[in-house]
C-alpha positions, 0 to 999 in steps of 0.5 A: 707246653712241651714245644714252648719249653723246647724253644726256650732252651733252644733259644738259650743255647743259641744266645750262649753259643753266639756270646761264646762265638763272639767272646773268642772270635778275636783269637783266630783273627789275631792268628791271621794277623800274626801270619801277616793278613790284616784284620780288614783283609781277613774280614773281607774274606771271611765274610765273603766265605759267609756270603757264598755259603749264605747264598746257598743256604738261602737260595730260595729267598733271592727272588725277594731281593729287589723288593727290599726297601732302600733303607736296607742299604743303610742297615747294611753299611751301618751293621758292616761298619759295626762288625768290621770295627769290632774285629779291628778293635779286638785284634789290636786292643786289650780284649776286655777294654774293647769289649767293655767300650763296646758294651756301652751300646745300651747307653747309645740306644737309649739316646738314639731311640729318644731323639730318633724314635721319640721314645721317652727316657724313664727315670731308670733310663737316666740312672742307666746312662749316669751309671754307664758314664761313670763306669767309662770314666773310671775305666778310661780315666783311671782316677785312682792313679796318681799319674792319670790325666783324668781325661776319660778318652779312648787311649788308641785306635783300637779303643776308638774303633770299639767305641764306634762299634757300640754306637753302630750296634745301637744305631743298627738296633734302632734302624731294625726296630723300623725294619720288623718286616725283614726275615732272618735270612735278609738280616743275616745277609745284609750284615755279611754283605755290609762287612765285605763291602765296608772292608773294600771301601775303607781299606785305603782310609784305615791303613790296614794294608799298604799300597805297595802290597795291595789287597792280598789275592786268593792265591796269597793264602796258604791252606792253613789260612783258608781253614782258619777263615773258613772256620771263622766264617762258619762260626759267624754264620752259626752265631748270627743265625742262633742269636737272631733266632734266640732274640725272637723267642725270649725277652730283651732282658733275659737275652741281655743277661745271657749275653754277658757270657760273652764278657766271661769267655773273653775274660778267660780267653784273653787271660789264657791265650793273650796273657791279658788281665784287667786292672782294678780300675777296669774291674770297677769301670766294667762292673758299672758299664755291665750294670748300666746295661742290665738296668737299660734292658730290664727297663726296655724288656719288650723292645727287640734286641738285634745282635749283629 
């Protein structure tokens, strides 16, 4: 009984620590961006550092790499896009709007699980979808403003990236449900490799780096740059491992409540570090989006929730 209680406390700590990391990780990325290193370049290097450290940490697992099913390629690419688009979004967009658009992910998970995994959407599930859509509409369209155009669409590239990150996160969850055989080491490495790979693939399309300057070589970075990127990589690694341990020890409903700590950390950090404050419509829409996520989580308390 004592060991089980200890495991629960460690799982709760892991989830809170992971939520704190994801609530503040945008700030060092913005520091790198202000230093002239684009989000896509810093993502490539930070996740490459994570891959190198992870390869050393999980060295004994490499023998099974060729036994992994081909489906892991899709998991890696989608998880890679999820993390990359999230990072790019929080660098350029308003932190809390990005976070809340990402937190529409339970809505997409319900729909994907219904159409792909043939899971039935319950009455509570439909309520969750309706509440999330109303919250998104209020946040994006700002119907209380007389100058509003009443079109509930993301307002810039950062918000579109945040929306796609939430969809990618949901798709990752659904794929992971069909890949329960994957170990913690495999899931973590797949995410890190996916982000580094997607950074290289999408660099020309996202316009993060001009063709004249090219992709920054390692010698481009100062010692301070390397220290910041290494710190980000370590935080990402620890957060990934802690969170994935946490979601295997406690129910999805409890995990979802703990994940909300990310929004609190992000709101405080955005206010004090970036002078960003939420407007009334963003508060109302955000509360509805969070409520919808909790309804969905408690309705699917036994489903596995994987955080990337």
